C-alpha positions, 0 to 999 in steps of 0.5 A, spaced: 138 878 958 132 882 961 126 884 956 128 890 952 126 897 955 126 904 953 127 911 956 121 914 959 116 917 954 118 923 949 115 927 944 116 924 937 122 926 932 117 929 927 113 933 932 119 936 936 123 937 930 129 937 936 135 933 937 141 933 942 144 940 943 150 938 947 149 944 951 142 942 954 143 937 960 140 932 961 140 929 954 134 929 950 130 923 949 129 925 942 137 923 941 136 916 945 130 915 941 133 917 934 139 912 936 134 906 937 131 907 931 137 907 927 139 901 930 145 904 934 142 903 941 138 897 944 135 898 951 135 893 956 134 892 964 141 893 968 141 895 975 147 899 974 145 903 967 150 905 962 153 904 955 155 897 954 159 894 947 155 890 943 157 882 944 157 881 937 163 885 934 169 884 930 172 891 929 177 888 923 171 886 919 167 892 921 172 897 918 172 893 912 165 894 911 165 901 913 170 902 907 165 899 902 159 903 904 164 909 904 166 907 897 159 906 895 156 913 896 155 917 890 160 923 889 155 928 888 153 927 895 158 932 897 160 939 895 164 940 889 172 941 891 174 949 892 181 949 890 182 956 894 178 954 901 179 946 901 186 944 905 186 937 901 182 939 894 186 933 891 183 928 896 176 931 895 174 931 903 168 936 902 162 936 906 156 932 904 151 937 901 145 935 906 149 938 912 154 942 910 155 948 915 151 954 912 155 961 914 150 966 914 153 970 908 153 964 904 160 963 904 163 956 903 166 953 909 169 946 909 165 944 915 160 939 917 154 939 922 153 932 925 147 929 928 143 936 927 148 940 930 151 937 937 158 937 934 161 940 928 167 937 924 171 942 920 178 942 917 184 946 920 183 953 918 187 956 912 190 963 912 185 965 907 179 961 911 181 964 918 175 969 918 170 964 916 172 959 921 171 964 927 164 967 923 162 959 924 164 959 932 160 966 933 154 964 929 153 957 931 154 960 939 159 955 940 163 956 946 168 950 945 173 948 940 177 942 940 184 942 936 186 935 935 193 937 931 199 941 932 200 946 927 206 943 924 208 935 923 215 932 921 214 927 916 219 923 911 218 929 906 220 934 911 216 939 915 208 939 913 203 945 915 197 941 918 193 947 920 195 955 919 195 960 925 188 962 927 189 966 933 195 970 937 196 968 944 200 975 945 195 980 942 188 981 940 186 980 933 180 984 930 178 980 923 175 983 917 168 980 919 168 984 925 170 979 931 175 981 936 179 975 939 183 975 945 187 970 949 185 971 956 189 964 959 193 959 956 195 953 960 199 946 959 196 940 962 200 933 963 196 927 963 201 921 964 206 922 958 201 926 954 199 934 954 194 938 952 193 946 952 187 949 955 186 956 952 181 961 954 179 966 948 174 972 949 170 974 943 167 980 941 163 983 936 159 990 936 156 990 943 156 982 944 161 978 947 163 971 949 168 966 952 170 960 948 174 954 951 180 952 946 183 945 947 189 943 943 192 936 943 200 936 943 203 931 938 198 927 936 200 925 929 196 925 923 193 918 921 195 915 928 191 913 934 193 916 941 193 915 948 186 915 951 187 918 958 188 925 955 182 925 951 178 922 957 181 928 961 179 933 955 172 930 954 171 931 962 173 938 962 169 939 956 163 937 960 164 941 966 165 947 962 161 947 956 154 951 956 152 953 949 152 951 942 156 945 938 162 942 940 167 945 934 173 940 932 178 940 927 185 936 926 188 938 919 183 935 914 177 934 919 176 927 918 180 923 923 183 925 929 177 930 930 172 925 929 175 921 934 174 926 939 167 927 937 165 920 938 169 919 945 165 926 947 158 923 944 160 916 948 161 919 954 155 923 954 151 917 952 154 913 958 153 918 963 146 920 961 144 913 961 148 911 968 145 917 971 138 915 969 139 907 971 138 905 963 142 900 960 143 900 953 148 896 948 151 900 943 152 898 936 159 901 934 159 899 927 152 903 926 154 909 930 160 910 925 156 908 919 151 914 921 157 919 922 160 917 915 154 917 911 149 923 909 145 926 911 148 927 918 155 925 917 162 927 914 166 923 908 171 919 911 170 921 919 174 916 923 180 915 918 183 908 919 182 902 922 187 904 928 182 910 930 176 905 929 179 901 934 180 907 939 172 908 939 172 901 942 177 902 947 174 908 949 167 905 950 171 899 954 174 904 958 167 907 960 164 901 961 170 899 966 170 905 969 
């Protein structure tokens, strides 16, 4: 292997105080530096550039270690459960105190800001948190939402609600928070045997307005893996359309399927940026997911099971071979 090399000189993390914002192409060197310091990236010479999996990996053993790390996190690192605003209060799937998303009016929302703002993971809105959700979209200036769940899912126990309705495709809705939401377009796209829906919303409040792209995966069941082709198609579409603010992703609990989408998007960004700059980097998937599961930058239980963890490896292999 060639001698290690890094990205071009960049301002120090302490002096810049700025990490990646997904809306800022090209990717800031501070994120590359940060991921190197966290042992996620190792730079080396390669004529093509891009992102490459670590040659020392064992997903089964790594997942067991990730679960050990999760169990060792002190309970007081998380916010206390909210019986009215948490979708699964019994499971205590609440944000870490360090990076819980702060709504401007101090209202609690079950959402975590990842990597200092590049992505937000949140639960599927409840009927009484719809206003909080859209307030977060508005305040964060996000123009992209990813919904990695259906509203309902058939289970052995019957039909279960996985996400409450938080928009109306046929009519404009004005919320108590003053935000008006109107669906301008909606189209279903087929990728092999899978589908996703792309909606375009118009948001307005006072004299301000914004377009928000909304992507929903169809028939991605809770706790399950999913075909990578529609995920890749949505990631590419996000990169084409996304201009401002964080990517906001939710499923039902906001820890499994939505986390997979965020990680795939981050991997695609890293691979594209490094390949374009002819810089090669080996990525330690274990260290990346550990970073995204632990305080102060992650979300409890993010990437919910071993099958979803293997999806990360599969997507990385897909990028490397594409």
